[in-house]
C-alpha positions, 0 to 999 in steps of 0.5 A: 195910097197906102196899102189897103187892108184888104184887096181891090177885088174885095172892096170891088165885090162889096161896092158891086153888092151895094149896087145890086141891092140899089138896083133891086130897089130902084135907086140910082144914087146911095148917100151914106153919111157914115164914116164906118160905111165909107171905111168898109167900102173903100178903106178910107181912114179920117184923121178926124172921125167926127168931121163929116164925111158922106159917100156918094155911091151912083148905081153906075160910075165912080163913088165919091167921098165928101169930106171936110177940105182938110181931110181931102188928102186923106181920101187919096191916101187911105182908099182907092177912091179917085173922086173926093169932094170938099165941104169947105170950112164954114159951109153947111155939109148938107148943102155941100153934099147936094152941090157934090150931086148937082156938079156930078149930075146925080140929082135926076134919078131916085136918091136913097138916104141912110137915115138911121146913123149915128153920123146924121142926126134927125134934124140933119136928116131933115135938112138934107131931105129940105136940101133935096126937096125937089128930088125923088127920094128913097129910103136907103136905111140899113145895112147897104149890102142889103139888110133892111136897105132901101124901099122906094116910098110912094109920092116919089118927086123928080128932080129937075136940072137946076133943082127945081121941082119939074111937077111930077111928084109931091114936091113938099112930101119929103121938106124938112124943117131949119136951114142951119150950118154945121 
């Protein structure tokens, strides 16, 4: 790992501020499909900033950076993050994000998504919510440290293992259209 621009204490404080806001708003996981937030919270720098990058911030436990497979070494070389996950060449990045959440056991809580970012189009936001159609979703939009951030909407859903709707909520209220790949 290269020398980070800020101290580990500063990066940890930033993540803890995000987690405090997540906790206040009832979020268990926050998805930040935004390379700027990934850089701010971890120091991560990409050789290809237009490639998909999504920071997965659980309320407890280590964050994960989801990146294109050829960017994975950059996660370890330029940030303090120890858990990098890949989007394989040709794989749909939004399906890969859901896979990563499933592999890490993060589908069972309330998931917030930052949807107002230049790095996630409206169509991709709808596709991501469709991928998470059986999960309980909150609005993770806004500055992750709090300004205009996450509110859990009514009509929430609870995601059961394997991503099937468990009947405890409205499984159709957040479905998006489309199903193409990146």
